[in-house]
Backbone as JSON Lines, residues from 0, in Angstrom:
{"i":0,"aa":"M","n":[67.49,57.14,40.59],"ca":[66.39,57.35,41.58],"c":[67.0,57.71,43.08]}
{"i":1,"aa":"E","n":[66.27,58.73,43.61],"ca":[66.79,59.25,44.85],"c":[66.17,58.36,46.1]}
{"i":2,"aa":"D","n":[67.16,58.11,46.91],"ca":[66.74,57.36,48.18],"c":[66.3,58.24,49.12]}
{"i":3,"aa":"K","n":[65.59,57.65,50.33],"ca":[65.04,58.55,51.37],"c":[65.97,59.54,51.88]}
{"i":4,"aa":"R","n":[67.06,59.11,52.17],"ca":[68.15,59.84,52.84],"c":[68.55,61.1,51.91]}
{"i":5,"aa":"E","n":[68.71,60.89,50.64],"ca":[68.98,62.03,49.65],"c":[67.84,62.97,49.49]}
{"i":6,"aa":"H","n":[66.6,62.41,49.5],"ca":[65.27,63.06,49.44],"c":[65.15,63.98,50.52]}
{"i":7,"aa":"Y","n":[65.32,63.48,51.87],"ca":[65.03,64.4,53.02],"c":[66.25,65.36,53.17]}
{"i":8,"aa":"A","n":[67.41,65.02,52.89],"ca":[68.6,65.98,52.88],"c":[68.38,67.11,51.84]}
{"i":9,"aa":"R","n":[67.76,66.77,50.72],"ca":[67.43,67.95,49.91],"c":[66.45,68.81,50.38]}
{"i":10,"aa":"L","n":[65.25,68.19,50.92],"ca":[64.1,68.9,51.5],"c":[64.63,69.68,52.71]}
{"i":11,"aa":"I","n":[65.48,69.19,53.43],"ca":[66.04,70.1,54.59],"c":[66.72,71.29,54.13]}
{"i":12,"aa":"E","n":[67.49,71.2,53.08],"ca":[68.28,72.16,52.49],"c":[67.31,73.31,51.86]}
{"i":13,"aa":"E","n":[66.1,72.61,51.19],"ca":[65.36,73.66,50.58],"c":[64.57,74.52,51.76]}
{"i":14,"aa":"W","n":[64.29,73.74,52.88],"ca":[63.62,74.4,53.88],"c":[64.6,75.71,54.65]}
{"i":15,"aa":"K","n":[65.84,75.32,54.6],"ca":[66.65,76.26,55.26],"c":[66.77,77.5,54.38]}
{"i":16,"aa":"V","n":[66.58,77.6,53.05],"ca":[66.64,78.66,52.24],"c":[65.19,79.34,51.98]}
{"i":17,"aa":"S","n":[64.17,78.65,52.39],"ca":[62.94,79.04,52.14],"c":[62.39,80.13,52.87]}
{"i":18,"aa":"G","n":[63.07,80.09,54.28],"ca":[62.39,81.15,55.23],"c":[61.17,80.9,55.85]}
{"i":19,"aa":"E","n":[60.63,79.82,55.61],"ca":[59.22,79.37,56.08],"c":[59.47,78.59,57.36]}
{"i":20,"aa":"P","n":[58.42,78.72,58.24],"ca":[58.34,77.89,59.38],"c":[58.31,76.31,58.9]}
{"i":21,"aa":"Q","n":[58.73,75.38,59.59],"ca":[58.78,73.99,59.18],"c":[57.4,73.43,58.88]}
{"i":22,"aa":"K","n":[56.52,73.85,59.79],"ca":[55.07,73.47,59.54],"c":[54.56,73.67,58.28]}
{"i":23,"aa":"E","n":[54.72,75.08,57.94],"ca":[54.17,75.46,56.72],"c":[54.89,74.91,55.38]}
{"i":24,"aa":"F","n":[56.19,74.75,55.59],"ca":[56.97,74.18,54.43],"c":[56.53,72.69,54.21]}
{"i":25,"aa":"C","n":[56.34,72.06,55.39],"ca":[55.92,70.62,55.12],"c":[54.49,70.38,54.6]}
{"i":26,"aa":"A","n":[53.77,71.31,54.93],"ca":[52.38,71.29,54.35],"c":[52.5,71.53,52.92]}
{"i":27,"aa":"R","n":[53.24,72.59,52.52],"ca":[53.4,72.94,51.18],"c":[54.0,71.76,50.36]}
{"i":28,"aa":"K","n":[54.88,70.91,50.95],"ca":[55.55,69.87,50.26],"c":[54.85,68.69,50.36]}
{"i":29,"aa":"G","n":[53.88,68.54,51.25],"ca":[52.91,67.28,51.35],"c":[53.74,66.26,52.3]}
{"i":30,"aa":"V","n":[54.48,66.67,53.2],"ca":[55.35,65.84,54.05],"c":[54.94,66.02,55.44]}
{"i":31,"aa":"K","n":[54.67,64.96,56.1],"ca":[54.33,64.96,57.52],"c":[55.36,65.66,58.32]}
{"i":32,"aa":"L","n":[55.05,66.61,59.24],"ca":[55.88,67.32,60.0],"c":[56.96,66.43,60.81]}
{"i":33,"aa":"S","n":[56.07,65.37,61.49],"ca":[57.02,64.28,62.24],"c":[57.88,63.6,61.47]}
{"i":34,"aa":"T","n":[57.68,63.07,60.11],"ca":[58.57,62.52,59.34],"c":[59.77,63.46,59.08]}
{"i":35,"aa":"Y","n":[59.48,64.79,58.59],"ca":[60.48,65.76,58.44],"c":[61.49,65.96,59.6]}
{"i":36,"aa":"A","n":[60.77,66.11,60.66],"ca":[61.58,66.21,62.02],"c":[62.46,64.9,62.3]}
{"i":37,"aa":"Y","n":[61.98,63.74,62.03],"ca":[62.84,62.56,62.28],"c":[64.03,62.6,61.47]}
{"i":38,"aa":"W","n":[63.77,62.85,60.15],"ca":[64.97,62.93,59.21],"c":[65.94,64.12,59.53]}
{"i":39,"aa":"N","n":[65.38,65.26,59.98],"ca":[66.2,66.36,60.37],"c":[67.13,65.98,61.47]}
{"i":40,"aa":"V","n":[66.63,65.31,62.61],"ca":[67.4,64.99,63.7],"c":[68.56,63.97,63.38]}
{"i":41,"aa":"K","n":[67.92,62.87,62.56],"ca":[68.76,61.83,62.12],"c":[69.95,62.27,61.21]}
{"i":42,"aa":"L","n":[69.82,63.09,60.33],"ca":[70.86,63.64,59.47],"c":[71.72,64.65,60.07]}
{"i":43,"aa":"N","n":[71.16,65.38,61.09],"ca":[72.06,66.22,61.97],"c":[72.97,65.39,62.87]}
{"i":44,"aa":"R","n":[72.34,64.36,63.32],"ca":[73.39,63.55,64.17],"c":[74.47,62.75,63.29]}
{"i":45,"aa":"E","n":[74.17,62.42,62.28],"ca":[75.07,61.78,61.28],"c":[76.2,62.8,61.01]}
{"i":46,"aa":"R","n":[75.86,64.07,60.66],"ca":[76.84,64.98,60.27],"c":[77.68,65.34,61.52]}
{"i":47,"aa":"S","n":[77.11,65.36,62.73],"ca":[77.83,65.86,63.91],"c":[78.54,64.65,64.4]}
{"i":48,"aa":"G","n":[78.41,63.56,63.95],"ca":[79.31,62.36,64.37],"c":[78.73,61.56,65.66]}
{"i":49,"aa":"E","n":[77.49,62.24,66.05],"ca":[76.91,61.57,67.2],"c":[76.42,60.22,66.74]}
{"i":50,"aa":"C","n":[76.71,59.16,67.7],"ca":[76.45,57.81,67.3],"c":[75.62,57.28,68.5]}
{"i":51,"aa":"R","n":[74.49,56.62,68.04],"ca":[73.82,55.8,69.08],"c":[74.02,54.26,68.77]}
{"i":52,"aa":"S","n":[74.67,53.59,69.47],"ca":[74.98,52.25,69.38],"c":[75.07,51.48,70.6]}
{"i":53,"aa":"L","n":[75.05,50.03,70.58],"ca":[75.15,49.23,71.65],"c":[76.61,49.09,71.79]}
{"i":54,"aa":"V","n":[76.98,48.98,73.15],"ca":[78.39,48.71,73.69],"c":[78.36,47.42,74.37]}
{"i":55,"aa":"E","n":[79.35,46.67,74.23],"ca":[79.63,45.4,75.13],"c":[79.93,45.69,76.57]}
{"i":56,"aa":"V","n":[79.21,45.21,77.54],"ca":[79.5,45.53,78.84],"c":[80.31,44.29,79.38]}
{"i":57,"aa":"Q","n":[81.35,44.6,80.1],"ca":[82.16,43.5,80.6],"c":[82.16,43.48,82.18]}
{"i":58,"aa":"P","n":[81.97,42.48,82.97],"ca":[81.86,42.6,84.47],"c":[83.27,42.83,84.95]}
{"i":59,"aa":"V","n":[83.35,43.56,85.92],"ca":[84.68,43.96,86.56],"c":[84.7,43.35,87.97]}
{"i":60,"aa":"Q","n":[85.7,42.79,88.3],"ca":[85.98,42.25,89.62],"c":[86.85,43.28,90.57]}
{"i":61,"aa":"T","n":[86.1,43.51,91.66],"ca":[86.75,44.42,92.53],"c":[87.22,43.68,93.77]}
{"i":62,"aa":"T","n":[88.18,44.27,94.59],"ca":[88.72,43.62,95.72],"c":[87.86,43.94,96.88]}
{"i":63,"aa":"E","n":[87.08,44.82,96.95],"ca":[86.22,45.1,97.98],"c":[84.74,45.2,97.63]}
{"i":64,"aa":"P","n":[83.92,44.46,98.04],"ca":[82.51,44.42,97.62],"c":[81.79,45.73,98.2]}
{"i":65,"aa":"A","n":[80.89,46.24,97.41],"ca":[80.17,47.27,97.96],"c":[79.49,46.88,99.16]}
{"i":66,"aa":"A","n":[79.32,47.62,100.23],"ca":[78.66,47.36,101.5],"c":[77.1,47.72,101.11]}
{"i":67,"aa":"P","n":[76.28,46.64,101.35],"ca":[74.82,46.89,101.19],"c":[74.41,47.55,102.44]}
{"i":68,"aa":"R","n":[73.16,48.22,102.38],"ca":[72.43,48.67,103.53],"c":[72.04,47.5,104.26]}
{"i":69,"aa":"S","n":[72.17,47.69,105.59],"ca":[71.9,46.5,106.43],"c":[70.51,45.94,106.4]}
{"i":70,"aa":"R","n":[69.51,46.6,105.84],"ca":[68.15,46.16,105.95],"c":[67.7,45.62,104.45]}
{"i":71,"aa":"D","n":[68.71,45.84,103.47],"ca":[68.41,45.23,102.19],"c":[68.69,43.7,102.09]}
{"i":72,"aa":"P","n":[67.69,42.97,101.73],"ca":[67.67,41.39,101.55],"c":[68.83,41.29,100.56]}
{"i":73,"aa":"Q","n":[69.43,40.08,100.9],"ca":[70.78,39.87,100.04],"c":[70.46,38.39,99.36]}
{"i":74,"aa":"L","n":[71.08,38.24,98.23],"ca":[70.91,37.03,97.49],"c":[72.29,36.62,97.07]}
{"i":75,"aa":"V","n":[72.96,35.48,97.38],"ca":[74.26,35.07,97.05],"c":[74.23,33.92,96.1]}
{"i":76,"aa":"L","n":[74.72,34.24,94.84],"ca":[74.9,33.13,93.97],"c":[76.4,32.98,93.67]}
{"i":77,"aa":"G","n":[77.01,31.85,94.18],"ca":[78.36,31.72,93.91],"c":[79.18,32.88,94.49]}
{"i":78,"aa":"E","n":[80.0,33.49,93.51],"ca":[80.83,34.6,94.01],"c":[80.04,35.92,93.91]}
{"i":79,"aa":"Y","n":[78.72,35.8,93.48],"ca":[78.01,37.21,93.37],"c":[77.22,37.35,94.45]}
{"i":80,"aa":"R","n":[77.06,38.66,95.05],"ca":[76.37,39.05,96.1],"c":[75.42,40.11,95.43]}
{"i":81,"aa":"I","n":[74.05,39.82,95.63],"ca":[73.06,40.84,95.02],"c":[72.38,41.33,96.13]}
{"i":82,"aa":"A","n":[72.36,42.69,96.43],"ca":[71.48,43.42,97.38],"c":[70.3,43.92,96.6]}
{"i":83,"aa":"V","n":[69.07,43.59,97.15],"ca":[67.87,44.11,96.65],"c":[67.22,45.13,97.45]}
{"i":84,"aa":"G","n":[67.3,46.2,96.87],"ca":[66.72,47.39,97.65],"c":[65.24,47.59,97.2]}
{"i":85,"aa":"R","n":[64.75,48.63,98.06],"ca":[63.3,48.92,97.94],"c":[63.12,49.47,96.45]}
{"i":86,"aa":"G","n":[61.95,49.04,95.91],"ca":[61.6,49.5,94.61],"c":[62.3,48.8,93.5]}
{"i":87,"aa":"F","n":[62.89,47.5,93.75],"ca":[63.66,46.84,92.66],"c":[62.57,46.34,91.76]}
{"i":88,"aa":"D","n":[63.27,46.11,90.48],"ca":[62.55,45.64,89.37],"c":[62.55,44.19,89.36]}
{"i":89,"aa":"A","n":[61.47,43.4,89.71],"ca":[61.45,41.87,89.76],"c":[61.96,41.26,88.44]}
{"i":90,"aa":"W","n":[61.46,41.8,87.38],"ca":[61.71,41.32,85.99],"c":[63.27,41.38,85.84]}
{"i":91,"aa":"A","n":[63.75,42.51,86.15],"ca":[65.21,42.67,85.93],"c":[65.91,41.58,86.92]}
{"i":92,"aa":"L","n":[65.72,41.59,88.25],"ca":[66.36,40.64,88.93],"c":[66.2,39.16,88.49]}
{"i":93,"aa":"E","n":[65.08,38.76,88.01],"ca":[64.9,37.49,87.45],"c":[65.78,37.23,86.14]}
{"i":94,"aa":"E","n":[66.0,38.27,85.35],"ca":[66.86,38.18,84.08],"c":[68.38,38.04,84.62]}
{"i":95,"aa":"L","n":[68.69,38.87,85.75],"ca":[69.99,38.8,86.2],"c":[70.37,37.41,86.8]}
{"i":96,"aa":"I","n":[69.54,36.91,87.55],"ca":[69.68,35.56,88.23],"c":[69.84,34.6,87.13]}
{"i":97,"aa":"S","n":[68.92,34.6,86.19],"ca":[69.11,33.68,85.0],"c":[70.27,33.74,84.35]}
{"i":98,"aa":"F","n":[70.89,34.92,84.02],"ca":[72.15,35.17,83.38],"c":[73.33,34.52,84.27]}
{"i":99,"aa":"L","n":[73.22,34.91,85.57],"ca":[74.31,34.43,86.38],"c":[74.34,32.79,86.46]}
{"i":100,"aa":"E","n":[73.03,32.26,86.6],"ca":[73.05,30.97,86.49],"c":[73.64,30.28,85.31]}
{"i":101,"aa":"Q","n":[73.36,30.79,84.13],"ca":[73.91,30.22,82.92],"c":[75.45,30.35,82.95]}
{"i":102,"aa":"R","n":[76.06,31.32,83.6],"ca":[77.26,31.39,83.78],"c":[78.05,30.49,84.9]}
{"i":103,"aa":"G","n":[77.21,29.7,85.46],"ca":[77.6,28.67,86.31],"c":[77.46,29.15,87.98]}
{"i":104,"aa":"A","n":[76.81,30.31,88.13],"ca":[76.57,30.64,89.54],"c":[75.51,29.88,90.26]}
{"i":105,"aa":"R","n":[75.81,29.38,91.41],"ca":[74.92,28.55,92.25],"c":[74.56,29.16,93.54]}
{"i":106,"aa":"A","n":[73.36,29.03,93.93],"ca":[73.07,29.6,95.39],"c":[73.74,28.53,96.5]}
């Protein structure tokens, strides 16, 4: 039995030799154009080696702290100094503070 990956890989190859616009090809095959497009992009990325994945981020200690603008409010949690500029995301700040507190940072 053919799995989805094999099925769409075969359909994409059929479309390439058909000479038809994708929209007409998909209608003739009874496949939603959006589903075809999803698999076309997905399989092309796999073939090209393009990878979307999460990476671990490690904090880096610097010798010189970045100089905040003088009017930006600042929050100090232990060794961390957070400058909050105009238009900050309150939810992201709350998450950052929670994370730092879990690591032992205290105001």
